[in-house]
C-alpha positions as CSV (number, residue, x, y, z in Angstrom):
1,S,-44.2,-10.8,-17.0
2,Y,-41.6,-8.1,-15.2
3,Y,-41.5,-5.0,-12.3
4,G,-45.7,-6.2,-12.4
5,Q,-47.8,-7.3,-15.3
6,H,-45.2,-5.8,-17.4
7,V,-45.4,-9.3,-19.8
8,D,-42.3,-10.1,-21.3
9,E,-43.8,-10.7,-25.3
10,R,-40.4,-12.9,-25.4
11,V,-42.3,-15.5,-23.2
12,K,-43.8,-18.5,-25.3
13,P,-46.5,-20.0,-24.3
14,Q,-48.0,-16.8,-22.2
15,N,-49.2,-17.2,-19.3
16,P,-51.9,-14.7,-18.1
17,A,-52.8,-16.6,-14.0
18,L,-49.0,-16.1,-13.6
19,V,-48.6,-12.1,-15.1
20,A,-52.0,-11.2,-13.3
21,K,-50.0,-12.6,-9.7
22,A,-47.2,-10.6,-10.1
23,I,-46.4,-7.3,-8.1
24,A,-43.5,-5.2,-8.6
25,P,-41.0,-5.1,-6.2
26,D,-40.4,-2.8,-2.8
27,Y,-36.4,-1.9,-4.5
28,A,-34.9,-2.3,-7.3
29,V,-31.0,-2.4,-7.6
30,G,-30.9,-1.3,-10.8
31,P,-28.6,-2.3,-13.5
32,H,-25.0,-3.7,-14.0
33,T,-25.1,-3.8,-10.3
34,A,-24.3,-8.2,-8.3
35,S,-26.0,-8.3,-4.8
36,L,-23.5,-10.4,-2.4
37,G,-25.4,-9.9,0.7
38,L,-28.1,-8.8,3.5
39,V,-27.7,-7.9,6.4
40,F,-31.0,-7.1,9.2
41,A,-30.2,-4.0,11.8
42,D,-30.4,-4.4,14.9
43,G,-31.9,-1.2,16.0
44,K,-29.1,-0.6,18.3
45,T,-25.6,-0.8,16.5
46,L,-25.8,2.5,13.9
47,A,-27.1,5.7,14.8
48,A,-31.2,6.3,13.1
49,P,-31.7,6.1,10.3
50,F,-29.8,3.7,9.5
51,N,-31.0,1.6,12.9
52,E,-33.6,-0.5,11.7
53,G,-33.7,-1.9,8.0
54,L,-31.9,-3.9,5.9
55,F,-28.5,-3.6,4.4
56,I,-27.6,-4.8,0.5
57,G,-24.0,-5.9,0.2
58,Q,-23.5,-4.9,-3.9
59,H,-21.1,-4.8,-6.9
60,G,-20.8,-2.8,-10.2
61,S,-19.7,-1.4,-13.3
62,W,-18.3,1.9,-14.1
63,N,-20.5,1.9,-17.2
């Protein structure tokens, strides 16, 4: 399955137990991108709202 419990009919054999356990992502990075790195904010360097959370370094295509 993908994005939660959306069944991908191309997968054979199907496994309903795994589909039932699948969860949707908290954040989707979108198509035509590649995540190159992750950095957690330390809470001191940047001002709010960027002082807490996760930064994702990405590159992507122009189309």
